[in-house]
Backbone as CSV, one residue per row, in Angstrom:
resi,resn,N_x,N_y,N_z,CA_x,CA_y,CA_z,C_x,C_y,C_z
1,UNK,0.815,-1.235,-0.035,0.013,0.056,0.023,0.852,1.203,0.025
2,UNK,0.434,2.310,-0.677,1.271,3.552,-0.822,1.320,4.208,0.539
3,UNK,2.386,4.729,0.898,2.543,5.580,2.074,3.027,4.751,3.337
4,UNK,2.975,3.398,3.121,3.367,2.516,4.252,4.907,2.576,4.365
5,UNK,5.464,2.512,5.497,6.890,2.394,5.666,7.317,1.026,5.514
6,UNK,8.617,0.873,4.943,9.067,-0.458,4.761,9.244,-1.150,6.096
7,UNK,9.160,-2.502,6.184,9.298,-3.265,7.431,10.647,-3.149,7.948
8,UNK,10.665,-3.131,9.172,11.998,-3.063,9.909,12.781,-4.340,9.688
9,UNK,14.089,-4.180,9.846,14.938,-5.352,9.667,14.682,-6.362,10.822
10,UNK,14.462,-7.583,10.418,14.144,-8.697,11.419,15.241,-8.801,12.465
11,UNK,16.442,-8.664,12.035,17.633,-8.759,12.979,18.824,-7.895,12.292
12,UNK,19.762,-7.518,13.212,20.823,-6.694,12.546,21.544,-7.477,11.442
13,UNK,21.923,-6.845,10.347,22.637,-7.399,9.254,21.777,-8.322,8.465
14,UNK,20.449,-8.313,8.593,19.598,-9.302,7.744,19.329,-8.635,6.412
15,UNK,19.073,-9.555,5.494,18.761,-8.939,4.094,17.459,-8.270,4.041
16,UNK,17.357,-7.209,3.292,16.283,-6.413,3.107,15.845,-6.410,1.630
17,UNK,14.844,-7.089,1.179,14.586,-7.147,-0.277,14.279,-5.692,-0.730
18,UNK,14.697,-5.477,-2.048,14.549,-4.208,-2.685,14.945,-4.211,-4.085
19,UNK,14.709,-3.167,-4.801,15.053,-3.109,-6.207,15.851,-1.776,-6.430
20,UNK,16.527,-1.341,-5.422,17.309,-0.022,-5.569,18.585,-0.295,-6.420
21,UNK,19.155,0.769,-6.854,20.409,0.640,-7.624,21.550,-0.116,-6.809
22,UNK,21.619,0.135,-5.536,22.538,-0.547,-4.700,22.232,-2.057,-4.693
23,UNK,20.983,-2.393,-4.594,20.588,-3.898,-4.582,21.048,-4.550,-5.852
24,UNK,20.981,-3.832,-6.942,21.259,-4.404,-8.275,22.709,-4.352,-8.606
25,UNK,23.494,-3.624,-7.818,24.937,-3.422,-8.180,25.701,-4.708,-7.996
26,UNK,26.773,-4.903,-8.702,27.506,-6.190,-8.669,28.032,-6.375,-7.207
27,UNK,28.048,-7.602,-6.823,28.440,-7.964,-5.414,29.918,-7.558,-5.198
28,UNK,30.788,-7.671,-6.212,32.258,-7.384,-6.085,32.413,-5.905,-5.795
29,UNK,31.549,-5.075,-6.448,31.625,-3.658,-6.221,31.160,-3.221,-4.841
30,UNK,30.093,-3.916,-4.384,29.620,-3.683,-2.972,30.693,-4.090,-1.966
31,UNK,31.336,-5.139,-2.125,32.424,-5.609,-1.270,33.574,-4.628,-1.266
32,UNK,33.872,-4.043,-2.413,34.904,-3.073,-2.503,34.611,-1.842,-1.689
33,UNK,33.327,-1.422,-1.839,32.825,-0.259,-1.081,33.002,-0.499,0.415
34,UNK,32.661,-1.667,0.887,32.811,-2.091,2.293,34.315,-2.004,2.714
35,UNK,35.170,-2.496,1.816,36.582,-2.437,2.101,37.095,-1.024,2.201
36,UNK,36.699,-0.160,1.332,37.102,1.228,1.331,36.632,1.956,2.595
37,UNK,35.400,1.788,2.910,34.833,2.457,4.128,35.501,1.993,5.354
38,UNK,35.843,0.729,5.372,36.409,0.115,6.640,37.911,0.507,6.820
39,UNK,38.590,0.719,5.706,40.008,0.939,5.814,40.390,2.389,5.756
40,UNK,39.590,3.261,5.347,39.924,4.707,5.292,40.270,5.248,6.580
41,UNK,39.428,4.841,7.642,39.745,5.364,9.057,40.959,4.801,9.631
42,UNK,41.388,3.534,9.188,42.638,2.999,9.636,43.905,3.518,9.062
43,UNK,43.696,3.863,7.745,44.815,4.433,7.001,45.079,5.831,7.387
44,UNK,43.972,6.593,7.442,43.993,8.075,7.720,43.146,8.243,8.961
45,UNK,43.684,8.147,10.213,42.889,8.253,11.384,42.173,9.613,11.405
46,UNK,40.933,9.559,11.887,40.085,10.710,12.010,39.675,11.311,10.636
47,UNK,40.695,11.695,9.791,40.302,12.405,8.579,39.776,11.357,7.585
48,UNK,40.203,10.151,7.689,39.661,9.066,6.750,38.185,8.666,7.131
49,UNK,37.787,9.019,8.301,36.391,8.683,8.715,35.375,9.574,7.952
50,UNK,35.695,10.737,7.598,34.748,11.689,6.952,34.414,11.133,5.602
51,UNK,35.292,10.865,4.648,34.814,10.320,3.328,34.169,8.954,3.575
52,UNK,34.595,8.139,4.474,33.993,6.855,4.700,32.530,6.972,5.132
53,UNK,32.263,7.956,6.068,30.939,8.201,6.467,30.091,8.909,5.325
54,UNK,30.694,9.657,4.519,29.964,10.165,3.299,29.511,9.122,2.384
55,UNK,30.492,8.086,2.155,30.111,6.974,1.294,29.039,6.108,1.865
56,UNK,28.975,5.938,3.252,27.991,5.100,3.873,26.622,5.869,3.776
57,UNK,26.640,7.109,3.978,25.393,7.838,3.925,24.788,7.820,2.518
58,UNK,25.712,7.997,1.500,25.241,7.922,0.105,24.723,6.518,-0.215
59,UNK,25.354,5.451,0.270,24.858,4.172,-0.021,23.506,3.847,0.630
60,UNK,23.338,4.450,1.857,22.066,4.201,2.590,20.991,4.918,1.826
61,UNK,21.168,6.123,1.329,20.177,6.809,0.577,19.874,6.188,-0.714
62,UNK,20.863,5.723,-1.336,20.543,4.922,-2.606,19.731,3.725,-2.350
63,UNK,20.109,2.967,-1.288,19.328,1.773,-0.916,17.985,2.056,-0.178
64,UNK,17.737,3.356,0.112,16.531,3.759,0.808,16.419,3.084,2.199
65,UNK,17.510,3.158,2.919,17.554,2.535,4.299,18.035,3.632,5.228
66,UNK,17.320,3.759,6.348,17.642,4.734,7.280,18.972,4.412,8.093
67,UNK,19.721,5.348,8.342,20.939,5.121,9.021,20.783,4.542,10.335
68,UNK,19.818,4.785,11.070,19.613,4.185,12.482,19.282,2.755,12.296
69,UNK,18.761,2.322,11.176,18.497,0.916,10.962,19.806,0.123,10.792
70,UNK,20.855,0.749,10.229,22.150,0.155,9.984,22.964,-0.025,11.389
71,UNK,22.586,0.734,12.240,23.213,0.658,13.656,22.432,-0.220,14.527
72,UNK,21.291,-0.769,14.081,20.531,-1.606,14.969,21.330,-2.816,15.391
73,UNK,21.275,-3.021,16.710,22.172,-4.102,17.303,23.587,-3.705,17.629
74,UNK,23.888,-2.487,17.397,25.284,-1.981,17.594,25.508,-1.426,18.965
75,UNK,24.585,-1.548,19.832,24.766,-0.992,21.246,26.012,-1.687,21.917
76,UNK,26.065,-3.007,21.763,27.233,-3.648,22.436,28.505,-3.206,21.840
77,UNK,28.582,-3.028,20.578,29.786,-2.529,19.913,30.091,-1.113,20.394
78,UNK,29.150,-0.250,20.593,29.421,1.035,21.052,29.957,0.984,22.454
79,UNK,29.356,0.123,23.362,29.867,0.046,24.709,31.390,-0.467,24.704
80,UNK,31.662,-1.420,23.898,32.986,-1.905,23.843,33.940,-0.828,23.364
81,UNK,33.609,-0.060,22.376,34.450,0.940,21.854,34.629,2.120,22.796
82,UNK,33.587,2.416,23.719,33.816,3.377,24.703,34.746,2.871,25.821
83,UNK,34.575,1.640,26.037,35.615,1.057,27.079,37.011,1.109,26.547
84,UNK,37.239,0.864,25.282,38.589,0.942,24.643,39.121,2.335,24.701
85,UNK,38.246,3.330,24.458,38.623,4.707,24.418,39.060,5.094,25.896
86,UNK,38.360,4.678,26.830,38.711,4.947,28.207,40.003,4.365,28.596
87,UNK,40.222,3.042,28.251,41.552,2.414,28.530,42.615,3.062,27.873
88,UNK,42.451,3.577,26.598,43.551,4.242,25.921,43.850,5.660,26.531
89,UNK,42.722,6.352,27.082,42.836,7.726,27.464,43.242,7.950,28.878
90,UNK,42.818,7.066,29.773,42.967,7.255,31.199,44.073,6.465,31.772
91,UNK,44.994,7.267,32.413,46.107,6.553,33.104,45.860,6.579,34.625
92,UNK,46.061,5.395,35.182,45.726,5.204,36.641,46.889,5.719,37.505
93,UNK,48.156,5.384,37.090,49.372,5.784,37.913,50.280,6.537,36.957
94,UNK,50.426,7.850,37.215,49.609,8.660,38.084,48.339,8.986,37.274
95,UNK,47.238,9.307,38.087,45.949,9.724,37.428,46.040,10.848,36.439
96,UNK,45.825,10.601,35.221,45.929,11.603,34.182,45.120,11.209,32.849
97,UNK,44.989,12.231,31.996,44.305,11.961,30.763,45.351,12.020,29.627
98,UNK,45.489,11.046,28.866,46.337,10.991,27.825,45.561,11.463,26.459
99,UNK,45.813,12.583,26.025,45.076,13.137,24.984,45.440,12.418,23.554
100,UNK,46.652,12.001,23.461,46.995,11.129,22.262,46.250,9.879,22.277
101,UNK,46.300,9.184,23.378,45.398,7.984,23.531,43.961,8.241,23.297
102,UNK,43.398,9.302,23.833,42.069,9.635,23.623,41.672,9.837,22.095
103,UNK,42.593,10.557,21.417,42.397,10.761,19.989,42.517,9.497,19.182
104,UNK,43.503,8.630,19.525,43.734,7.392,18.787,42.542,6.460,19.118
105,UNK,42.109,6.388,20.374,41.004,5.573,20.774,39.752,5.983,20.115
106,UNK,39.447,7.269,20.085,38.214,7.735,19.340,38.249,7.357,17.902
107,UNK,39.402,7.648,17.301,39.506,7.187,15.876,39.168,5.764,15.527
108,UNK,39.815,4.969,16.415,39.521,3.510,16.305,38.061,3.094,16.482
109,UNK,37.537,3.656,17.533,36.055,3.430,17.912,35.174,3.860,16.778
110,UNK,35.409,5.089,16.178,34.584,5.587,15.107,34.733,4.722,13.844
111,UNK,35.915,4.243,13.612,36.256,3.357,12.475,35.456,2.083,12.642
112,UNK,35.464,1.443,13.808,34.770,0.254,14.041,33.238,0.393,13.834
113,UNK,32.789,1.462,14.442,31.240,1.765,14.298,30.888,1.927,12.857
114,UNK,31.758,2.697,12.158,31.519,2.930,10.762,31.540,1.557,9.973
115,UNK,32.440,0.729,10.249,32.553,-0.529,9.563,31.372,-1.442,9.978
116,UNK,30.942,-1.329,11.166,29.708,-2.110,11.590,28.529,-1.685,10.671
117,UNK,28.305,-0.433,10.531,27.124,0.112,9.750,27.309,-0.228,8.264
118,UNK,28.670,-0.231,7.793,28.915,-0.649,6.299,28.570,-1.982,6.137
119,UNK,28.942,-2.822,7.101,28.684,-4.290,6.950,27.127,-4.501,7.005
120,UNK,26.367,-3.780,7.800,24.970,-3.951,7.942,24.335,-3.482,6.523
121,UNK,24.906,-2.457,5.919,24.433,-2.028,4.599,24.702,-3.024,3.583
122,UNK,25.869,-3.715,3.571,26.197,-4.766,2.601,25.208,-5.912,2.643
123,UNK,24.942,-6.353,3.855,24.092,-7.535,3.993,22.606,-7.165,3.939
124,UNK,22.341,-5.862,4.040,20.885,-5.403,3.813,20.517,-5.479,2.292
125,UNK,21.494,-5.402,1.477,21.246,-5.232,0.048,21.882,-6.480,-0.699
126,UNK,22.460,-7.411,-0.058,23.189,-8.570,-0.692,22.780,-9.911,0.048
127,UNK,22.557,-11.032,-0.804,22.418,-12.281,-0.193,23.750,-12.978,-0.194
128,UNK,23.875,-14.061,0.544,25.103,-14.790,0.601,25.294,-15.446,-0.867
129,UNK,24.209,-15.826,-1.401,24.290,-16.482,-2.753,24.855,-15.422,-3.773
130,UNK,24.326,-14.342,-3.680,24.685,-13.134,-4.552,26.188,-12.870,-4.417
131,UNK,26.657,-12.883,-3.140,28.114,-12.629,-2.927,28.978,-13.738,-3.487
132,UNK,28.483,-14.949,-3.423,29.322,-16.031,-3.848,29.329,-15.971,-5.399
133,UNK,28.153,-15.752,-6.037,28.200,-15.677,-7.494,28.914,-14.518,-8.003
134,UNK,28.953,-13.392,-7.281,29.779,-12.234,-7.679,31.234,-12.344,-7.584
135,UNK,31.698,-13.197,-6.608,33.096,-13.421,-6.416,33.740,-14.581,-7.166
136,UNK,32.870,-15.486,-7.672,33.264,-16.690,-8.385,34.129,-16.365,-9.566
137,UNK,33.928,-15.333,-10.430,34.782,-15.109,-11.552,36.126,-14.592,-11.124
138,UNK,36.325,-14.093,-9.889,37.570,-13.617,-9.306,38.361,-14.693,-8.565
139,UNK,37.688,-15.382,-7.776,38.201,-16.382,-6.822,38.025,-17.863,-7.159
140,UNK,37.170,-18.027,-8.172,36.960,-19.504,-8.485,35.788,-20.071,-7.607
141,UNK,35.313,-21.095,-8.006,34.116,-21.756,-7.261,34.425,-22.056,-5.801
142,UNK,35.557,-22.765,-5.590,35.834,-23.265,-4.244,36.102,-22.035,-3.281
143,UNK,36.916,-21.180,-3.624,37.245,-20.051,-2.731,36.140,-19.091,-2.571
144,UNK,35.429,-18.829,-3.692,34.231,-17.886,-3.552,33.163,-18.548,-2.612
145,UNK,33.051,-19.738,-2.613,32.027,-20.483,-1.725,32.525,-20.335,-0.279
146,UNK,33.828,-20.636,-0.076,34.360,-20.512,1.294,34.294,-19.055,1.831
147,UNK,34.590,-18.113,0.958,34.511,-16.651,1.379,33.094,-16.256,1.717
148,UNK,32.097,-16.710,0.846,30.723,-16.312,1.058,30.207,-17.004,2.303
149,UNK,30.688,-18.185,2.622,30.129,-18.894,3.811,30.704,-18.179,5.056
150,UNK,31.927,-17.698,4.949,32.574,-17.035,6.160,31.831,-15.745,6.275
151,UNK,31.453,-14.956,5.317,30.738,-13.733,5.360,29.319,-14.025,5.993
152,UNK,28.782,-15.157,5.500,27.421,-15.460,5.969,27.244,-15.768,7.515
153,UNK,28.387,-16.051,8.092,28.348,-16.277,9.598,28.119,-14.949,10.307
154,UNK,28.408,-13.798,9.728,28.225,-12.588,10.380,26.775,-12.207,10.591
155,UNK,25.932,-12.157,9.627,24.568,-11.924,9.871,23.896,-13.015,10.754
156,UNK,24.450,-14.256,10.531,23.787,-15.360,11.337,24.085,-15.220,12.819
157,UNK,25.266,-14.630,13.119,25.570,-14.330,14.514,24.654,-13.349,15.123
158,UNK,24.343,-12.272,14.441,23.451,-11.335,14.997,21.990,-11.853,15.113
159,UNK,21.680,-12.687,14.108,20.331,-13.341,14.298,20.335,-14.260,15.464
160,UNK,21.353,-15.036,15.669,21.364,-15.865,16.914,21.381,-15.020,18.247
161,UNK,22.051,-13.884,18.111,22.091,-13.004,19.249,20.741,-12.474,19.567
162,UNK,19.956,-11.998,18.522,18.683,-11.537,18.712,17.754,-12.556,19.222
163,UNK,17.825,-13.840,18.805,17.134,-14.899,19.343,17.371,-15.158,20.865
164,UNK,18.617,-15.144,21.275,18.976,-15.238,22.579,18.528,-14.116,23.481
165,UNK,18.535,-12.872,22.926,18.164,-11.680,23.662,16.692,-11.737,23.815
166,UNK,15.991,-12.141,22.901,14.469,-12.163,22.956,14.098,-13.266,23.991
167,UNK,14.786,-14.414,24.018,14.483,-15.425,24.995,14.810,-14.850,26.416
168,UNK,15.911,-14.210,26.550,16.312,-13.595,27.839,15.204,-12.581,28.320
169,UNK,14.810,-11.807,27.436,13.705,-10.770,27.815,12.399,-11.435,28.176
170,UNK,12.145,-12.444,27.433,10.846,-13.179,27.735,10.781,-13.867,29.089
171,UNK,12.065,-14.157,29.616,12.120,-14.699,30.946,12.471,-13.569,31.986
172,UNK,12.085,-12.372,31.649,12.245,-11.211,32.644,13.701,-10.928,32.827
173,UNK,14.596,-11.203,31.901,16.002,-10.844,32.002,16.155,-9.296,31.769
174,UNK,17.048,-8.707,32.390,17.283,-7.284,32.279,18.527,-7.020,31.564
175,UNK,18.556,-5.914,30.756,19.770,-5.568,30.015,20.856,-5.171,31.074
176,UNK,22.127,-5.364,30.667,23.205,-5.016,31.580,24.479,-5.948,31.435
177,UNK,25.478,-5.817,32.193,26.623,-6.799,32.100,26.182,-8.215,32.303
178,UNK,25.276,-8.444,33.215,24.841,-9.870,33.497,24.237,-10.446,32.204
179,UNK,23.488,-9.611,31.465,22.912,-10.142,30.221,24.016,-10.432,29.165
180,UNK,24.997,-9.545,29.167,26.121,-9.814,28.186,26.764,-11.169,28.506
181,UNK,27.111,-11.456,29.682,27.854,-12.703,30.077,26.931,-13.896,29.871
182,UNK,25.603,-13.704,29.905,24.694,-14.826,29.722,24.374,-15.070,28.306
183,UNK,24.239,-13.989,27.528,23.823,-14.096,26.097,24.935,-14.619,25.193
184,UNK,26.197,-14.149,25.526,27.275,-14.416,24.609,27.492,-16.009,24.509
185,UNK,27.709,-16.687,25.624,27.780,-18.158,25.542,26.581,-18.864,24.867
186,UNK,25.378,-18.346,25.041,24.168,-18.913,24.360,24.316,-18.698,22.885
187,UNK,24.798,-17.480,22.444,24.913,-17.231,21.049,25.997,-17.963,20.448
188,UNK,27.190,-18.156,21.193,28.180,-18.976,20.537,27.893,-20.449,20.396
189,UNK,27.044,-20.919,21.384,26.555,-22.358,21.343,25.681,-22.509,20.127
190,UNK,24.790,-21.503,19.915,23.933,-21.592,18.672,24.724,-21.554,17.401
191,UNK,25.816,-20.689,17.353,26.664,-20.641,16.223,27.406,-21.948,15.952
192,UNK,27.825,-22.593,17.015,28.463,-24.036,16.729,27.499,-24.977,16.184
193,UNK,26.201,-24.856,16.740,25.145,-25.766,16.108,24.962,-25.477,14.687
194,UNK,24.917,-24.167,14.341,24.713,-23.801,12.949,25.814,-24.257,12.110
195,UNK,27.072,-24.127,12.621,28.180,-24.594,11.852,28.149,-26.107,11.581
196,UNK,27.684,-26.857,12.640,27.544,-28.242,12.387,26.456,-28.622,11.360
197,UNK,25.373,-27.856,11.476,24.330,-28.071,10.410,24.690,-27.712,9.007
198,UNK,25.528,-26.695,8.963,26.005,-26.317,7.615,27.056,-27.318,7.096
199,UNK,27.920,-27.898,7.928,28.892,-28.915,7.566,28.105,-30.066,6.981
200,UNK,27.020,-30.483,7.745,26.218,-31.666,7.238,25.561,-31.445,5.895
201,UNK,25.122,-30.248,5.785,24.501,-29.852,4.496,25.385,-29.903,3.365
202,UNK,26.644,-29.356,3.519,27.703,-29.404,2.509,28.137,-30.805,2.161
203,UNK,28.194,-31.580,3.270,28.683,-32.965,3.008,27.665,-33.768,2.288
204,UNK,26.317,-33.614,2.555,25.281,-34.274,1.895,25.228,-33.910,0.440
205,UNK,25.533,-32.640,0.039,25.593,-32.206,-1.314,26.751,-32.830,-2.047
206,UNK,27.890,-32.944,-1.367,29.075,-33.441,-1.972,28.903,-34.940,-2.273
207,UNK,28.157,-35.572,-1.441,27.865,-37.041,-1.760,27.032,-37.359,-2.842
208,UNK,26.230,-36.325,-3.273,25.368,-36.610,-4.428,26.084,-36.647,-5.729
């Protein structure tokens, strides 16, 4: 129906069907964009974040996806980056503030957050099968399949995390450090199960 908003992403980094120019772009080109956005801030601390953020905003507008949707599920990443900034900036003995460490920690944190959002954009407009087919001319069938499967574990991790978080909330669990230490083992256990299921599926296909 006209005027209705598109549905929200089911989980962070999940695929969002669409027909935008970014959806139709070659998978290799989208991966290259992710690489550029993720490395600009590392090569040129602070200054490299500006063009990377501009590319991310442009890509989100082309794909018709709101920026806040790309950061969905990134609260844990943000907390970890703030902790890293504090560790880099604050000296205990003697108590003081290291401005160089603060600047470097902030640059690293912003780069990681920017890379997180860029990854979310990539998987919002690309399926694992599309990535594999797009990489096959460059890497060959075997390596493109391995690379696509490796990338596919990323959105699957966030999906498993959301499942664990929903189960935790349904049992009156509260957000906080206790939730982190409870949800992470559950998510990793689910990822191990998923890896086993994937291995069985690949083995059954190879036997045919």
